[in-house]
N, C-alpha and C positions, 0 to 999 in steps of 0.2 A: 342340932337333930339332923340325923342322917336324912339325904336327898332320896325320898321314896315316893314316884307316883303313883297315885290311885289311877286305874284304867277304866273302871266301870263297876257296875253292882248289877247283879242279876238275882230278881227274887226267886224263892221256892215256893211255888203254890201247894198247898196239899190238895188232892183230889180224889174223888171217891170212885172214879171212873177214868182211868188212864186213856183209854182209846177215845172215849166221849170227848174229853178235855181237848185231846190232840185234835179232832175232828172240828169242833168248835172254834178253836183259834184259827184253824187252816182254812175253814169253809166260810165261817161267818165274819171272822176278822182280819182274814189277808195275810196272816202269819205264814211262814214256811217251817215245815219240820227240818230240824237241824239233825238231832239224833235221839234215839231212844235206846234204853237198856234193859235187859231182861228178857225172859221168854216165859210167859207172856209178858210184854213191857210193863215196867211199873215207874221209871224213872225216864225223863227226857227233857228235851230243849225245842222251843219254838224261837224264830228269829223274824224281825221284821225291821228293815234298815238297821239302825244302831242299837235296836232294842232286842234283848233275849230274856225269856222267861223258862225257869225250869218248872217242871211238874213233878211231883212225888206222889203216888197213889198209896193212901193209908199211914202216911209218915210225915215228917219235917213241915211245920207250918199249922197254921189254924184256918179254920172256914172264915170267910168273910173279910180277908185281906183286902186293903185298899192300896191300889197303885195311880200314881199320877205321871201320866205320858204327854209330853210335849209334843205337837205336830205342827207341820206348816199351817194347815187350813182345816179347822174342826167342822165348818159346815160342809165342806167337800166330803170330809170323813163320815160325818151324819148322813149324807145322802148315800154314799157307798154301803154304809152298814144297815141303813134302812131297806136298801135294795137287796142286800144279802141276807136279810132276817136276823140280824144280830138282836139281842133283847137290849133295847134301849130304855133306860129307865129315867133319863134326864135329858132333853134336847137341847141343842147349843143356847146357852143364856151368857150375856155379859156378866160378869162379876165386879164387885168394886174393887178388887185388888189388880184389874187391870188384864184380866184373862178372859177369853170365851171359853165355856165349858161344855162337855156334855159326859153323862155317865152311861156306861154299859156294864150288864151283869152276865158273868158266866155261869155255867150249869152248877157251880159249887157256892154260889152266892159271891165269889170274888167281885170287887167292885173296879172296873178301870175308868178312870178319870181322865179324860182326853181335853188337852187345853191348847190353845193357840192364843196369839195376842189379839185384843179387842179391838185393834186398828182406832182406837179413840171413840168407837161408837159409845153413845150415852149409856148409861147404866139405868135401867127400870126396877126399882126396888121392889116393886109389886110382883115383877116377874122373877126377881131373884128369890123372894120369899116362896113363891109358888113352886120353884124349882127345889128348893131344899124342904120344904114340907111335903112334896111329893115322894120324898125317897123315903124308905122304910127304915126305921132307926136301925142301927147296927150295934 
């Protein structure tokens, strides 16, 4: 098999309002606008560290896509997003699979699942069940 290294993956999220989505990711989630295309813009990219996400207004993708993004410290991110006014739909919770996760929703119902290591903290299954039960079914 030829040696062909993969370099990354960039999800493409279908958005109903490109400008509103770009603003939400920059203002509420701390991403930076990398580029936009069209007049008015209907396609573009945000970045934060090693993560990039494309937006496409009215095409490509489906509403309610879930993304898993690993971060250094989900609790610090939670505090930042709470301060910024992001729509947090699940606060940091230790999961049985060894991550500590929180969920954020964007204006189009896409779910961003942020996680970091749980640092060996005990898992409270009642808390885990409350976390998942509080999420709207997709």
